[in-house]
N, C-alpha and C positions, 0 to 999 in steps of 0.2 A: 382381282384381289385388291382390297384397299390397303394402302400403305400409309404409315405415319411419317411425316417429315422429321428428320433428326438434325441435330447440330453436329456437323462433321466437316472436315476439310475435303473429304473425298466422297462421302455418301450423301445422297439426297433424301432417301426414304427407305423404310423397312416395313414389310408386311408379313403376315403369317396366316396360313390356312390350317386351323386347328384340326379339322376333320381329316385332311390328307397329309398333315405334317410337312407342309411345304413352306419354306422360308423364302421370301422374295426380297432382293436387295437392288435398289436403284442407285447408281452412281451419278455424280454430278455431270458426267459426260453423257448422261441419259441411257447408258448401257444398263440392262436389267438381267440379273441372274436369278434362277430358282435353284434352291438347294433342297434335296429330298431326304425324307426320314429324319427330320430335325425335331427333337422333342420340344414340348412347350416350355420346359424349364430352361433349355438353351436359348430359346427365343426371349424369354423374360430376362435372363442374364444379359443377353445382347442389348436389349432395350435399356437396361439399367447400367450398362457399362459406362465408365468415365470416357473411354475412347472407343467409339464404335468401330473404327478402322482397325485398331489394334486387336480388339476382340474377334473381329471377322478373320483376320490373318492368323491369329493364334488358336482359335477354337472351331472355325467353320471351314475355311477354304480347303484344307487338305484332309478333312475328316468326313466330308459328305459328297455324294455324287451331285452333279449340277448340270445345268444347261443354260446357255445364253438365250434369252427370248427376245431381246432387242439390243 
């Protein structure tokens, strides 16, 4: 999955698989997580958020199943 680099103190890049509704987040530590069943509207809001880290913590982390892939 391709990810776009973002300006964030903790996150390096964010990607989205529209067909499978998978959100992928890479942290600056090079850890990568995939979050499942994420709507495209949440992805768009995430990309447009003033603070990507705050949005991740408030809207994604506790609301979607995930797995660490790296």
